[in-house]
C-alpha positions in Angstrom: 19.8 3.6 -16.1 18.4 0.0 -16.1 17.7 -2.0 -19.4 14.2 -1.4 -19.3 15.0 2.5 -18.9 17.1 2.6 -21.8 14.4 0.6 -24.0 11.8 2.8 -22.9 13.5 5.7 -24.1 14.4 4.2 -27.2 10.5 3.3 -27.4 9.4 6.9 -26.6 12.5 8.4 -29.5 11.3 6.3 -31.8 7.8 7.7 -31.2 6.0 4.0 -30.2 7.6 2.3 -33.8 6.6 -1.4 -33.3 9.8 -2.6 -33.1 11.3 -0.5 -30.0 8.0 -1.4 -28.3 8.2 -5.2 -29.1 11.8 -4.4 -27.1 10.2 -3.1 -24.2 7.2 -5.8 -24.1 10.1 -8.8 -23.9 12.4 -6.9 -21.6 9.5 -6.1 -19.3 8.7 -10.0 -19.5 12.2 -11.4 -18.8 12.5 -8.8 -15.8 12.6 -9.4 -12.2 10.1 -7.0 -11.3 9.5 -5.8 -6.8 6.0 -5.3 -6.5 5.1 -3.4 -3.2 2.5 -5.8 -1.5 0.6 -5.6 1.8 2.2 -6.3 5.0 2.0 -10.2 5.7 -0.4 -11.3 9.1 -2.1 -14.3 9.5 -5.6 -12.4 8.7 -4.7 -11.8 4.8 -2.8 -14.8 4.4 -4.2 -17.9 2.3 -3.1 -20.9 0.1 -5.0 -19.1 -2.9 -3.8 -16.0 -2.4 -0.2 -15.9 -0.6 0.2 -12.1 -0.9 -1.7 -8.9 -1.7 -0.2 -6.6 -4.0 -0.9 -2.6 -3.6 -3.2 -0.8 -5.6 -4.0 2.6 -6.3 -7.7 3.7 -7.2 -7.8 6.8 -9.6 -11.2 7.7 -11.1 -12.5 4.6 -11.2 -9.1 2.8 -12.6 -7.1 0.4 -11.1 -3.2 0.7 -10.8 -0.5 -1.8 -9.6 3.0 -0.5 -8.9 6.1 -2.4 -10.1 9.6 -1.6 -9.9 13.0 -3.1 -11.9 15.2 -2.2 -8.5 14.3 -2.7 -5.2 16.1 0.6 -4.7 13.3 2.3 -6.8 10.5 0.3 -4.8 12.1 2.0 -1.2 12.7 5.5 -3.0 8.8 5.2 -4.3 7.5 4.2 -0.3 9.7 6.7 1.3 8.6 6.3 4.9 6.0 3.8 4.1 8.4 1.6 3.4 7.6 -0.5 6.6 4.3 -0.8 6.4 4.6 -2.7 3.6 6.4 -5.9 2.4 7.5 -6.8 -1.5 7.8 -9.9 -3.7 10.3 -10.2 -6.7 8.4 -11.9 -10.0 9.4 -12.2 -13.2 7.7 -9.5 -15.5 5.3 -12.6 -17.2 4.6 -13.7 -13.9 3.0 -10.1 -13.3 1.5 -10.4 -16.5 -0.5 -13.5 -16.3 -1.9 -12.5 -12.4 -3.1 -9.2 -13.4 -6.8 -8.8 -13.7 -7.6 -7.7 -17.0 -9.2 -4.2 -16.2 -6.0 -3.1 -14.2 -3.5 -0.7 -15.3 0.7 -1.7 -15.1 2.7 1.0 -13.8 6.7 0.8 -14.1 9.1 2.6 -11.8 6.3 5.4 -11.0 8.3 8.3 -9.9 11.3 8.0 -12.4 12.1 9.6 -15.2 11.0 6.6 -17.6 8.3 5.9 -15.8 5.9 3.6 -18.3 2.3 2.6 -17.7 1.0 -0.3 -19.4 -3.0 0.1 -20.2 -5.1 -3.2 -19.5 -5.1 -3.3 -23.5 -1.4 -3.6 -23.5 -1.5 -6.0 -20.9 -3.6 -8.1 -22.9 -0.9 -8.0 -25.8 1.6 -9.3 -23.3 -0.3 -12.0 -21.9 -0.7 -13.4 -25.4 2.8 -13.2 -25.8 3.3 -15.0 -23.1 0.6 -17.9 -24.0 2.5 -17.7 -27.4 6.3 -18.6 -25.7 4.2 -21.0 -23.8 3.0 -23.0 -26.4 6.6 -22.5 -28.2 8.4 -24.3 -25.0 5.9 -27.0 -24.7 5.9 -28.2 -28.6 10.0 -28.0 -28.1 
């Protein structure tokens, strides 16, 4: 069980009390995440887009999958693992780079799976912005 698992479990048990939800958000932003991406080739890499994350489209909604351990990513990918690559990014980097209409799916297929709606992603982006402002003032 990872730290994020424990915090997500506590947030669910608290029925979404803001204090426990905020702990999930802050931990997510500090955590190294493993993002499955399309296998890198000369045709799909450019200076602007060094990698292409894998997305799922369900009912006209886009979902981006991330994992807090490489083991979870490989378990999720199963036999398709060899057909993809991955990048490791801090949670805050994932959040700031994600499109505003995309759902962020943490640890798909695990007991503590957490889906962050586009509204939650926007809130996380605001938190990152505030942290960056505070760091610039120091």
